[in-house]
N, C-alpha and C positions, 0 to 999 in steps of 0.2 A: 949116423954120427954118434960119438960118445959124448955125453953131456959133461960140462964142467960144473964146478961148484956154483958158478954164477947163475945157473938155472934154478937154484933153490933160494927163493927169496920170500920175505914177508909171511903172510898167512899160509902160503903154499909150503914153505919150508917147515913151519910149525906142524902142519897137517902131516907131511911126509914123515917127520920125526916121530909122530904118534902112531902113524899107520905102519911104519917100518922100523923095527927095533933090531939093530945089528945083533946077530947071533940067535935071534928068536924066529927067524924066517929064512926060507931059501930064495925069496924074491930079492931083486936088486932095488936100490933106491931109485935108479933111473926108471925101472919098470913101474914102480909104484907112482912116481911123479907123472909118468905118461898117462896112466889110467885116471889119476886124480884130476888132471887138467881136462881130460876128455869128458869125464862125468860132470864137472863143474860147468864147462862150456855148454854142454847139452842142456843142463838143468836151467841155466840162465835163459836160453831160448833165442829165437830169431829177432825179437823186437828190441834188442840192445845191440848196437852196431857202431862201426866207424865207417866214414865215407872215404874211399880212395878214388879220386876222380869222380865218376858218376856211378860207381858201383858200391853197394853195401857189402861190408865185410862183417859177417856174424861171428860170434865167439865159437869158432869151430876149429878143432885140431883133430886130425886123423892119424894117430900114432901107429906105426907098424913096429912092433917090438921084435927085434932080430936077435936070436940067441940059440945056442945049442939046445938039444932036447932037455938037458938037466939044468938049464939056466933059470928056471922058475918063472917062465913067461906067464903061464896060467895062474900061478900062485900070486903074482903081483897084482891081480885084480881082486883077490879075496877080501882084503881089508877095506878097500873103498866100497865094494859091494855091501859088505856088512854095515859100514857106516851109513850109506844111503838108505839101506833097508830100515835102519833104526830112525833115520831122519824123515824119510817119506816113503813108507812101504807101498802106497798106491802107485807112485811114480815108478818104482822098481818093478812092480807087477805088470804095469801097462806099457811101459816104454822101453824096457830092456829085452832084447831078443838075441838069440844065438844063431849065427850062421846066415850067410847070404846065398840064397838059392838062385834067384833070377831078378832081373830088373823089374819085371812085371810084379813080382812078389813085394818089392819095396813100394811100388806105386799103389798096389792094392791095399797094403797095410795103412797107407796114409790117405786113401781116398775116402770121401764122405759116403755115408750110407743113408738110405731113405728110412725115415721113421714109418713103421707099418701103419700106425694109427693116423698120423697127420699127413704123411706123404712128403714132409719137409726133409731137406738134407741135414744130416747130423755130422758135424765135422769132428774127427778125432783130435786128440792132443797132437800137435804137429811135431813134437819132439820124439825122436827115435834114436836109440843107441844100440848099435850092433857090435857084439864081440865075436870075431871070427878067429877061432883058435887054430884053424888050418888055412892061413891066408893063401897058400899055394892053390887051394881049390877055387878061390875067387879068380886068380889069374888064369887058371885052366878053363873055367867056365866062360870067362869073357872072350876067349879065343874061338868059341864055337860060332859057326857061320850065322846062326839065327839069333845069337845072344845080343841083347841090348844092355847087358849088365854094366859094361864099362862106361857107355854113354850116360846111363842113368846115374851112376855113381858120380861122374864128373858134374852133371847138372845139379845133383843133390848138394855136392860140396859148394858149388857156386850159388846155391839158393835160388836157382831158376825153376820154373814150373816143370813138373815131370809128367811125361805122357807117352803113351804107346798107341798109335793109330793103326789098328788092324780093321777088322770088320766093325761096324758101328756097335753091334751087340757085344763086342769083345774088346772094347777100347777102355783104356785106363787113363786117369789124370789125377794129379795132386798138385795144387797150387800153393798150399800152405804147408811148409815142412821145415824141420830143423834136424838134419840127419848127422849122426856121428858114427864113424866106423873105427873100430880098434882091431888091429890084426896082430896075430902071432905067427912067426915064421922062423925056420932055421936058415942060416946063411946058404947052405947047399940048396935048399928048396927054393929060395929066392933067386939064386943064380940060374937054376934050371928052368924056372917058369917065367921069369921076367924077360920080355921080348923087347926088341928095339921099337916096336909099334907102341908099347906102353909109354915109352919116352916121347915119341914123336907126336902122339895124340894128346899129350898133356896130362895123362892120368897120373903118372908118377909125381908130377909137380905138386899135386894136391896131397901127397902123403908125406909124413914126417917119420923118417926111419931112425930108430933109436937102438943102438947096439947095447946089449946087456951081457954080462959075463956070468959064468957059472959061479954060484956062491957056495961057501962051505955047507956040507950036508947038515940038516937039523932033523934029528929023529922024531922029536915031538915038539913042533912049533907051539909057542905059548900064545901068540896072538895078543890082541888088546885086552886089557882088563876092563871091567865095567866103567871104572872111573875114567880111563883113557877114552873109551867109546863116548862117554858123556862129554868129554872135552872136545872131541872131534865134531860131534853133532852141534855143540855150542858154537864152534868156529864156523861151521857151514851156515848156521842160522845168521851169524853176524855178517858173513859174506853176502848172502842173498838178500838180507835186509837193506843193504846199501846199494843194491843194483837198481838202476832206474831204466825205464823203457825209453827208447829214442836214441838219438845220436850221441856218441862220446867223441870228444875232441882229443886228438893225440897231443900229449905234452911234447915239449921241445926234445926231451930225452928220448921219448918214444919215436919221434920223427927221425932222429939221428940213427936209432937202431933199425928203423924201417929202411932207410937209405942204404945202410951197410948190408 
């Protein structure tokens, strides 16, 4: 879908205006917004949620940015990466990875490890954000006969326990996790690799496709100034300072939007 101006509101709009300066970058505002929401939702984590029926809905958005090769899909992640690196460099080093290889790889990254000295299980940070710049490769890998990638991704989006039961010595499990996937893809690549099975098994329902257009070329992008970067990190601090763990109640306006 192509986003309307209604998608840019509140602190998010202020952030995007600072991260994306018209004429100073080849990224689109829509692409910058998609990456910003994905990063913020992942940073908040799994312990803040709303209940829909008996199911928890964590702050997760999996945007798939769809655009031509020159549409600045990769560039649209640069500003928010820089902002989060300034805001929390440890989070960026530990929780951001590039590329999805297999379902087992996701589980292994999130599985607890045994402390050599005590023998106790040490649980990693359950937050994981993956940027897949060639999302067609994910669709391709998920079609392999022995691949569990599609099933694991669906369970990860739902917040359900992840597991792969092979031989006992080669089994994986991860019960605590908060996974965010961001994909980049061209329209032609999406059309060629997306199958009817991806629709029928519910995988596509978990993805938010956002169309971006080619922006005017910028030979030397200026990026954010130090003052603008400080403003961005200040806004991020104010956002996360107000986040509380536990259940959030939908406002009447939010309920109406949900129904629509």
